N, C-alpha and C positions, 0 to 999 in steps of 0.2 A: 556476178553475185548480186542478188537483189538487196538493196539497202532499205531499212525500215523507214516508212514515211513519218512525217511529223505527227500525223493523226494517229498512226499506230503506236508511236512512242508515247503520245499523250494518254492513250488508253492503257498502255502497259504501266505507266506511272500511276494512273488511277487505280489499277489493280493492286499495286504494291501498297498504296495508301489505304485502299479498301480493306486489305487483309492484314494491316499492321497489327502486330501483337497476337496474331492468331496461333502462333506456333509455340509460344512459351507463356504458360500461366499456371499457377498452382491453385487448384480448387480450394475454396475455403469451406468452413463448416456451413456457411450460408448456402453455398452451392450444393453441398451434400443433401440439404433438406429440399432441394428443388427436384421435381415439382411436387407441390403440396396440394394441387387442385387440378381439375381437368384442363387439358390444352386444346385450343381451337386451331384446327388446320383449315385455312382458307383455300378452297379449290376454285379458281376463277372460271370454271366451265360447268355446264349443266350436269345434273345427276344422271348417271347411266352412260355417259360418254366414256371414251377410252381413258382420258386423263382422270376422270372421277374414279374409274375402276382402280387405277394405279394409286390414287390418293387414299381410297378407302382401305386397300390392302396394306399400304404403308402405315396408315393410322392404326389399324388393328395390331400390327406387329410392334409399333412404337409403344402402344398402350401396355403391351406385355413387358417391354424393356424398361419403361419408365415407372411402371406401377401406378399410372393414372390413365383414365380414359382419354382418348383423343377424339374430339368431336369434329366431324366434317361439316364445314360451313360452305355450301355452294353459293358463290356470288357471281353468277353468269351475266353476260351482257357485253356488248361492244367488243367482241372477239377477245374476251378475257381482261379487257382494260378496266372494267368497273371493279372487279374483285381485286385486281392488283392495286388500284388506288385505295381501296378500303384497307388492304393489308399495310400499305405504306403509312397510313394515318393511325394505325392501331398502336396501343401501348407497347413500349419496348421493354417488356418485362419477362419475355420467354414463354408467356402463356398464349401468344398468337404466333403461329408459324404459317408459312405460305408456300404452296407448291407452284414454283415459277417454271416457265417454259421458254423456249427459244422465241415463241410467238410474242410473248408479253415483254420480253427484255430486248434481245438483239434485233429482231425484226421490227418491233414497234418503234424502237429508238431510231432505227435507220429510216423508217418510212414516214413516221408522223412528224410534222413540223413542230408540234408541241404536244406534250403529254401532261396528264394530271399528276404524274409521278416521275421521279428520276431513278432509273434502275440501279445506278451506282450510289447516289447520295442518300436515297431513302431506304436502302436495304443493306443488310449484312449477310454474306454468304454463310451457309451452314454445311451442306453436304450435297454432292452430286449423286443423285439417286440412280438414274438410268437414262439411257438414250435409245432411240429407235432409228435404224437406217431408213433412208428414203430411196425410192426407186423411180425409174423412168419406165413407164408402161405404155405400150401402143395398142391401138385397136387391132384386134385379131385379123381384121380385113386388110391391114397394111402389110405388104410383103417384106417385112424386115424382122430380123431376129437378133440384131446386135447394133451397136453404135455405128460401125463401119458401113453396114448395109443401110442404115438410116441416112447417113450423110450422102451415100451414093444415090439413094432414092430421091433425096431432096434435089440433087443435081439434074436428075432425068425426068422427074414427074411433070415438069412444066407448070407447077403451081406453087404457091407459098403454103408451107405446112403450118398447122395450127397446134397449139397446146392449151389444155384446160387447166385451171387451178381452182382452189377452194375460195378464191376471192382476190380482188385487187389489194395489193399490199400484204398478202398472206406469205408465209414462209415458202410455200411451194411456187408462188408467183415469182419470188426472188430467186428461187433455185432454177426456174426456167430461164430467167435472165442471165444467171451465172453460166448456165449451159450454153446460151447463145454467145456470151463473151468468150468462153473457152473454145468453142468450135467454129465461131464465126458463121453459124447457121442462122438464116433469116426466118424466124418463127413469129407467128402472130399469136398474141396472148388472148385467150377467151376466158374471162372470169365468170365464175358461178358462185352461188351462195352455199358454199360447203362442199365437202368431198363427194357425197352421194350423187348430186346432180352433175358434177363434173365428170365423175367416172361413168355415169349412165350415158352421157353424151358421147364419150369416147367409145364406150362399148357399142353404141348404136352406129358408130362410124361418122357421126356428125363433126367430131373433132379428132385429130390424128393421134394425139398422145396426151399424157398427163404426168405430172410429178406429184407423188404422194407417198404414203407409208402403208402401215398394216391395214388401214381402212379399205384398201383395194383388194384384200384377200378374197372376198366373195366373188368379185369379178374375175379374179385369176382362176379360182376354182371352177367357175362356170365356163372358162375358156374364152370369154368375151374380151379379155385384156391379156396382153402378152408382156411380161417384164423383160426388158433388154439390158438394164444396167442398175446397179445399186451403189449407194455410197458406202464408205467404210473400207476396211482393209481385207475383208474376206467375204465369201458368199454368205447370204442370209437365209436362215431356215424358212422364212416366209416366201421366198422366191429363189429357191436353190438353183434354178436353171439359168439365172442371170448372173454374169460375172460383174466385177466391180468396174466403175468408171475408169479407175487408174489402170487396171489391167488391160483396158481397151484403148489406152492412149489418151484419155481425157483426164488431165491432172487438175488438182485444186478443186475438186468437186465435193469436198467435205461438206456435208449438209445434214448430218444426223439431227433429229429432233431431240433436244435434251430436256430433262426434267430434274429439278433440284429444289431443295428446301432452303428458304431464306427466312430471315426475321427482320422486323423493323430496325432501322439503324439506331444504335444506342443501347441495344439489348446487352446485358452484362456478358462479358466474354466467357466467364465460367459456365454460364447457362448454354451458350453457343457450343462450347466444347462438350458438354454433357449430351446435348441433342445430337451432335456429330457422332459421338461414340455410339449412341443408341441406334442411329441410322445405319452405321457401318455394321453393327451387330445384326440388325434386321436383314441386311443383305446377305447374311449367311443362313437365314431361315429357309428350310426346304419348302415350306408352305408359301412364303412370299416369293421365292425364286420361281416356283411353279406358276404363280399368277403372272409374273413378268414374262416368262417364256411363252405361255399360251397367248399373250397379247402382243407379242413381237418386240418386247423390251429387252435390252441388254443391261445387266447390273453394272454399276461403275464404282461408287463409293469414293473415299479419299478425304482430304483435309479441307477446311474452309478456304485456306489460301489457294489450293489447287483449283477449287471451284471459281473463286474470284478471278484468277488469271485466265481460266478458260472463257468465262463470260466476257471479259475485257477484249480478248482476241476475237471472239465471235462478233461482238458489237462493231468492232473496227472493220471486220471483213464485210458485213452486210451493208454498212454505210458506204464502203467503197464500191460495192456492186450497184447500189442505187445511183451513186455519182457517175460511175463509168457508163452505166446504161442509160444515162440521161432520163431517169425515171422521175415522174412527178406525182406526188400523192393526189388522190382524188379530193376535190374540194367540196 
C-alpha cells in the first residue's frame, strides 16, 4: 500500500484549512441583498479562445441566476499568470470572481520557482465548473493505433521518439513527462508556442506525437492526427476511437484540464455560498450544457470544499511529477 508523502499530507491539510467553514453557514439578510451591482469575471486568457468561450457562457448564465450582469474582463498574458495576479489582488467583496484553470494553479505552482500569487493563500474556492479530458495523439504517418503499439514501435524504430507540447512548463508538457514516468518510455520534448504550431508539427510528421485536448479536433477531423489514448474513466466524444490510458494498462494518468471559479481570499462566506449555488444551478441549464458539450467540456459542479480538496491533490501531484522527472523551469 502506498503511504501519503509529507508533501501530500501538507497539501491535504492546506485544503482543509482553505475550505474551513464552507459547509455550515446561515445566510444573513446582508447576503440576501447580494449582489446589488454587476459582477466582474476575470478570464486570464484572450478573448475568443476556448477558456473565454467557457467564461462568457458561464457569465451569461450566472447573470440570469443572480439578477445582475456578469462582465467579462479578459486579462491575458504570461500564460494566464497576469490575470491571475490581478484577481488575487482584487477586493474580497464578492464582486470580482475569477475563472481559474489547472494551468494557473496546479501547473504554475509546480513549475514556477516563484509566482506573483499563491493559489491557496490568495484565493478561496467557489465551484468546480467543468473539465476537459486530455488525449495522446500521434502523427497519422506513425504506424501505431494504441499505447501497446506505441511502446513496441519505440523499441523497434531505432530512434528516440519525440512529443510536442504547447510550451515549456505547460500542462501538456508535464503530462508528457508523467507518461514517460508511467511507461519508462524515453521521449524527447519539443516545445512550441501554443497548441496550433505543436499540432501542425505533429501533423506534418516533424514530431511524433502530442498531448493536448479539444484544440486538436480539426487535426483529428482532417485525418492528420490519430488519437490513441484519453484521460478519464470513459471514452470521450471528441475522440471516441481512443480508449482510456487506464484501460490500456497505463495507470495514474489522470490529467483532465479543470476550470473553476474562485474569489479573492477573505470574501464573505455567505457570498461564496450564493455564488456556488448559482453556478450549480447554471450547470443544469440546457443552453449552458450545450456550449460545454460542443467545446469538449464535461460539467462537474459541487461544493467549495470539494473544489479546494481537488486543487490541493492536483497541486501535490504535479509538483511530484516535476521533482521525479528532474525538470527545471526555464530561466
